[in-house]
N, C-alpha and C positions, 0 to 999 in steps of 0.2 A: 206514700206507694198507694194506690186505687184499691178498697177492696172493696169492689163489684161485685165479683162473684168468689169464690172459693176455687180453692189453686192447690193441688198435689203436688210438687215438683222431686222429681230424681236427686241423688248425688252422684255423682261418679268423678273417681280423680285418676286423671289422663297424662300421660310424658309432655314433655317441654311442646311448646306451638298449640299444642290442644287446649285442653280446659277442663276443668273442674265444676261439673254439673252439680248446682245446691237444690237442695229441696225443702220445700215449704212445709211446715204444720198446717193444717187446716186453719183459716182464720189467720196468720202471719202474711206478711210483706213478702218476706224472702226467704230461705231454706237456711235449717238446721241436718244435722248428720243423719245417716239411717239412725231411726228408731233402736237405741239397744236399751235392753230393761233396764231398771233399777234399781239396787238393792232396796230394800223396805226397810221402813225405821220402823220398829217396835219400839213398846214403853220401855225403861229403863235402856237403852242405848247408851244415850247421852252419858246417864252416871250410874253406872252398872252396880249392880250388889255384888255384897260378899258374902262368900260362902265361907261360915266360919270353918268347918269340917278341911277345906282346902289347904296344902300345903302352902309354907311361905314360898313369896318369890325369890328365887334364885338371881342376887347378883353378878352382871356380868363379870366374867375373871378379869384379874387385877392386869393392866397394859393391853386390852382389847380397844381397836379403835372406835372410836364413835363413828357414824354411819353418817356421809356428810349429806349434807340438806340441798337440794338443787338449788344452784342460783336461780334469783327471781327474773325473768324477761322484764327489758327495759327497751318501751315503745315510744321513737322518735316520730315524731308527725312530721312529715312528707309536707302534703298539699290536700286540697279541699278540689274535687273534680266535681262537676254540675254535669247529674245526668241528663236522659235524651226527655224523662219525663216531668223535671222539676225537681227532684232529688237530687238528693248531694252525695257522695261517695268519700270521706276523708280517708287518706291512706297513712299510713304510719307502717317504718321500717322495723320490724324486728331485728333483724342480722342481715347476714350472708346471704344471699336468696329467699329472703323472707321475708315476705310484706302481706299486713292484711290490711283491708278496707272496708268501713262501719259505711252502712247506706243509710241515710237517716232522712226521715219525711219532718221537717221539720224540727223539732226536741224529741222526736221518737225515733228511738233505734229500731230497725226493722231486722236488721242483723248483718254480720259478718264474714265476705269474703276473704278467704285467707291461702297464699301463691305462696308455697314453699320446694324447695329441692327441684328449680327448674319449672315446675307444672305449674300454670294457668289457671285460673278460678273463677267459673261460670255460674250466673245466675240465674234466674228469668222468675217473672209473677205481670198476670196482668198487660200482654204482651211488652216488656220493657225485658230488654236485655242487658246483662253488665259484664264486662271480662274485666279482669283483676291481672295483667300480664306481670311475668316472672320480674321484670327489673321496676314493679311498681308505678308504670301507667294504667291509666282507666280507658274503658271504651267502652259506651252504650249505644243502641239505637230501640225502636219502635217498629213493632209490626209493621209490614207495610214498606218499610223505608229501607231503602238499601244498608245494606250492614255492610260497615266500615273497611277496608280491606288490613288485614293484621299486619301487623310492624314487624321487621326483621330485629327478634332480640339479639344486641351484641354487647354481648358481657362486658360491661368498661376495665377500659385499662389502667389496670394500677402502677403509676408513675410512682417510681423509684426514687428514694432522697440523693442526692450526691450532694458533699462538703468538702472543702479544703482549708484547712491551717495556714495563715502567712503571717509571719514578727512585719512588725508594720517601724516606719520608721522613730515612729515615741517610745518605742521599747514594748508599745501593745503589741494585742495578739487578735488578730480577725480573723473570725472561721465563716467563707461562703457556702453560703447553703443554698442551692439547689433544689428545691421543695417542690411537692404536690401544688400549693397555693403562691407556687414564684418564686424570687431570689430575695432574699436576704443575706445581710451583715449581721455578724454577733462579735461586739468590741468587747473583749475580756481584757483582765489585767495579767500582767504574767501566772502568775499564783493559781489562773483559773476564775480568780472570779468577776462575774458577767457582769459590764457597766451598763452594755445599752444594744438595742435592737432598732438597726433600720430597714424600713421594708416598703414596695409601693407605694404602700399609704402613710409611710412617714421616712423618705425618702434622705432627711440630714440630720445632723444631732450634731452637739457642738460640745465639746471633753478638754476644758486646762487649755485653750487657746489653739487647739487642733481641730477641724470642721471633716466630716467623714457624712461619704454623700453615694449615693444612689444616680446613675446616671444614662438615662435611654441614647442610642446612640442606634436609632434604624431598629432592628430586631435585638439588637445586642445591647446588653444592660453592665456597666461599668461600673467599679466601686473607685474611688477618689479618696483620698488623704490630704489635705491642704495643712501647711504648717502655717498658723496666725500667729505664733511668736516668730519664727525664722523671719517672714517679709513675704512670706504665700508661696513658699515653696510646695510645688504639690504633685503626689505619685499616682497612677492611675493604670489597675489592675482588673484585669478581665479574672471570669466566674473559676478559669482554672489555676486561678493562682499566681500569672502571669504580671512581671510587670512592664506592662505594653505604651506606657507613655510616662514622661518626667520631665517638670517643667519647674526652671531656677530663677529666681528674681534674683536681678544685680541687682548690687548694694547700693543705694543711693550716697552719693556722694554730697 
């Protein structure tokens, strides 16, 4: 960010669809939260002295449960967005409806915008305006330029995974799964031991003379089982587990 003049910005949290105004201390490029007095650090705080006349510390009662420490948050990188003045925002996902965008000018981190609980986060400095939306998207503009129209936030649909198990002609078991990343077939032994998995990226496999394939037929995906030992007889299933086609090869004379 440009530091051609001192700026002091305010910080306000607002409801979803609005923005959170962040403020900068003098000399910074983006805003910190409103100033809160920090506790004064005095000599001896890090290594407190022991009073010989003080009574001994009483141990915790037997059977008392230790206080669980909070789980550390995990920042998952999402994307990098170039801002209107040439700086960038690196977006990270912290959790559901919780995103953070680190504002960087070169290798210098200026500040972090935080969108949490459905509220957007807004920062400005030296004519640059930046908004981090609740879905993790970032928009920016300069003074005098048209403000981008805010995009309507649509909560992503959570697609539930469904599956069905079918007994195969070779006595193995196939679990046909329609999941968030597409369809797949998990081939297992009757005792439940997983042998292999096929999906759109690896749509075919061969096991002891039997071939298992995923075949796309228009918008529908079929699961095909081919008996290589028996001359090529095949069975075709849909992802509801129904046998929809069967082909029998006539024996050679």
